[in-house]
C-alpha positions in Angstrom: -22.0 -3.7 -18.7 -18.3 -3.9 -19.6 -16.6 -4.6 -16.3 -13.1 -5.4 -17.4 -11.9 -1.8 -17.9 -13.2 -0.8 -14.5 -11.6 -3.8 -12.8 -8.3 -2.9 -14.4 -8.7 0.7 -13.2 -9.6 -0.4 -9.6 -6.7 -2.8 -9.4 -4.4 0.1 -10.4 -6.2 2.4 -7.8 -5.4 -0.1 -5.1 -1.8 -0.2 -6.1 -1.6 3.6 -6.1 -3.3 3.7 -2.7 -0.7 1.3 -1.3 2.1 3.5 -2.6 0.4 6.6 -1.1 0.2 4.7 2.2 3.9 3.8 2.1 4.9 7.4 1.3 3.0 8.6 4.3 4.7 6.2 6.8 7.0 7.6 9.4 10.6 6.4 9.7 9.6 4.4 12.8 6.7 2.7 11.0 8.9 1.8 8.0 11.5 0.3 10.4 9.0 -1.5 12.6 8.9 -5.3 12.8 5.5 -7.0 13.1 4.2 -10.4 14.2 1.6 -12.8 12.9 -0.9 -11.3 15.4 -0.1 -7.6 14.6 1.4 -6.8 11.2 3.7 -4.0 10.6 3.2 -1.8 7.5 5.6 -4.0 5.4 3.6 -7.1 6.4 0.4 -5.4 5.1 1.9 -4.8 1.7 3.3 -8.3 1.5 0.0 -9.8 2.5 -1.9 -7.8 -0.1 0.5 -8.9 -2.8 0.4 -12.5 -1.8 -3.4 -12.7 -2.4 -3.1 -10.7 -5.6 -0.5 -13.2 -6.8 -2.6 -16.2 -5.7 -5.5 -14.9 -7.7 -3.4 -14.3 -10.7 -2.0 -17.8 -10.5 -5.4 -19.3 -10.1 -6.9 -17.3 -13.0 -4.1 -18.5 -15.3 -4.4 -22.1 -14.1 -8.2 -22.1 -14.5 -8.2 -20.7 -18.0 -5.6 -23.3 -19.0 -7.6 -26.2 -17.4 -5.1 -26.8 -14.7 -5.5 -27.3 -10.9 -6.1 -24.2 -8.8 -4.9 -23.4 -5.3 -8.0 -23.1 -3.1 -8.2 -21.2 0.2 -9.9 -23.6 2.5 -8.3 -22.1 5.6 -7.5 -18.5 5.3 -5.8 -18.3 8.6 -3.4 -21.1 7.6 -2.7 -19.4 4.2 -2.2 -16.0 5.9 0.3 -17.5 8.3 2.2 -19.2 5.5 2.3 -15.9 3.5 3.6 -14.2 6.7 6.4 -16.7 7.2 7.5 -16.4 3.6 7.7 -12.6 3.6 8.2 -11.4 7.2 12.0 -11.4 7.0 12.2 -9.6 3.6 13.4 -6.1 3.2 11.2 -3.3 2.0 12.9 -3.4 -1.3 12.2 -7.1 -1.7 8.6 -6.7 -0.7 8.1 -3.8 -3.1 9.5 -5.9 -6.0 7.1 -8.7 -5.1 4.2 -6.3 -4.8 4.9 -4.9 -8.2 5.2 -8.3 -9.8 1.9 -9.4 -8.2 0.1 -6.3 -9.3 1.3 -6.7 -12.9 0.5 -10.4 -12.9 -3.1 -9.7 -11.8 -3.5 -6.9 -14.3 -2.3 -9.3 -17.1 -4.8 -11.9 -16.0 -7.7 -9.5 -15.8 -6.9 -8.2 -19.2 -6.9 -11.7 -20.7 -10.4 -12.4 -19.4 -13.5 -11.9 -21.5 -16.5 -10.1 -20.2 -18.4 -13.4 -20.4 -15.8 -15.1 -18.2 -16.0 -12.3 -15.6 -19.7 -13.1 -15.3 -19.0 -16.9 -14.9 -20.0 -18.3 -11.6 -18.0 -21.6 -11.9 -14.5 -20.9 -13.1 -13.1 -21.3 -9.6 -14.5 -24.0 -7.3 -15.0 -21.7 -4.3 -17.1 -19.0 -6.1 -20.3 -20.2 -4.4 -22.5 -18.8 -7.1 -20.8 -15.4 -7.2 -19.6 -14.1 -10.6 -15.9 -14.0 -11.1 -15.7 -10.3 -11.1 -16.5 -10.2 -7.5 -13.4 -12.2 -6.6 -11.4 -10.0 -8.8 -12.5 -6.7 -7.2 -12.1 -8.4 -3.8 -8.5 -9.4 -4.2 -7.5 -6.6 -6.5 -9.2 -3.7 -4.8 -11.3 -4.0 -1.7 -9.1 -6.4 0.2 -5.8 -4.4 -0.1 -7.6 -1.1 0.6 -9.4 -2.5 3.6 -6.1 -3.6 5.1 -4.8 0.0 4.7 -8.0 1.3 6.4 -7.4 -1.2 9.2 -3.8 -0.1 9.6 -4.8 3.6 10.0 -7.5 2.6 12.4 -5.2 0.6 14.6 -2.6 3.3 14.6 -4.8 6.1 15.8 -5.6 7.7 12.4 -9.4 7.3 12.2 -9.8 10.3 9.9 -7.5 8.8 7.3 -9.3 5.5 7.6 -12.7 7.1 7.2 -11.6 9.1 4.1 -10.2 6.0 2.4 -13.3 4.0 3.3 -15.6 6.6 1.7 -13.6 6.6 -1.5 -13.6 2.8 -1.6 -17.4 2.7 -1.2 -17.9 5.2 -4.0 -15.7 3.1 -6.4 -17.4 -0.1 -5.5 -20.9 1.3 -6.0 -20.1 2.1 -9.6 -19.3 -1.4 -10.8 -22.7 -3.0 -10.5 -26.1 -1.5 -9.7 -27.9 -4.6 -8.6 -29.5 -4.6 -5.1 -27.5 -7.7 -4.2 -24.2 -6.0 -4.9 -25.2 -2.7 -3.4 -26.2 -4.5 -0.3 -22.7 -6.1 -0.1 -21.1 -2.7 -0.4 -23.3 -1.2 2.4 -22.7 -4.3 4.5 -18.9 -3.8 4.2 -19.3 -0.2 5.0 -21.3 -1.1 8.2 -18.5 -3.4 9.3 -15.9 -0.8 8.9 -17.9 1.9 10.7 -18.5 -0.6 13.5 -14.8 -1.4 13.8 -14.0 2.4 13.8 -16.3 2.8 16.8 -19.0 4.8 14.9 -22.2 3.0 15.8 -24.8 5.3 14.2 -23.5 5.2 10.6 -22.7 1.5 11.1 -26.4 0.8 12.0 -27.6 3.0 9.2 -25.5 1.2 6.6 -26.4 -2.2 8.0 -30.1 -1.5 7.8 -29.7 -0.4 4.2 -27.6 -3.5 3.4 -30.2 -5.9 4.8 -33.0 -4.2 2.9 -31.0 -4.5 -0.3 -29.7 -8.0 0.3 -31.7 -9.9 2.9 -29.4 -13.0 2.4 -26.8 -11.1 4.5 -29.0 -11.3 7.6 -27.8 -14.7 8.9 -24.2 -13.9 8.6 -24.7 -10.5 10.2 -25.9 -12.3 13.3 -22.5 -13.9 13.8 -20.0 -11.6 12.0 -17.4 -10.5 14.6 -16.9 -7.2 12.8 -20.4 -6.2 14.0 -20.0 -7.2 17.6 -19.9 -3.6 18.8 -23.3 -2.8 17.5 -25.1 -6.2 17.8 -26.6 -5.4 21.2 -28.0 -2.1 19.9 -31.4 -1.9 18.3 -30.6 -2.4 14.6 
């Protein structure tokens, strides 16, 4: 399967989704200030761009045989990204987001299909093929934060609609039970966070059937706290 064109497409879809999200913000939401504990809309876009930019830099470094920047402590890195960007204007954040998007598109375009299947290009891949990190940083991670924003601001219908589209797109990139299990697991987490236990349980059951290796993590994943006491 040629994954590169699809990854380029999904990176672009996430960027478009971000701009659709921005266009739908109220004046109050655009003017809001956030905190490290509760991001405003501008913080979400800056955060997404920071991780796209980090991956682009790491892909370039790795392919040139240079040192990469690992993410051993995501909370620390997220706090650092927040400090860097929280005082920026919308215009400055949008410039950075565009630069990060284009940088990641360039790096994806420069990768071969064989490299996208490589499980050792970056030290923290843990046996996962590189394309999974690319779709994560370029598509599912930014879209998930938009879903979370809508959920936290009382727009569950918007969150559910975007979630369904994200799942459809993710399902098309790989048909292995392992990956399809991951997609269903992420769906279960989002349904649980949206307060929809029945579809969450259904998706989780399907995920564990497809990818039993997810079972141990599911027992401690805080995203599933709301359904853990139920008979899954």
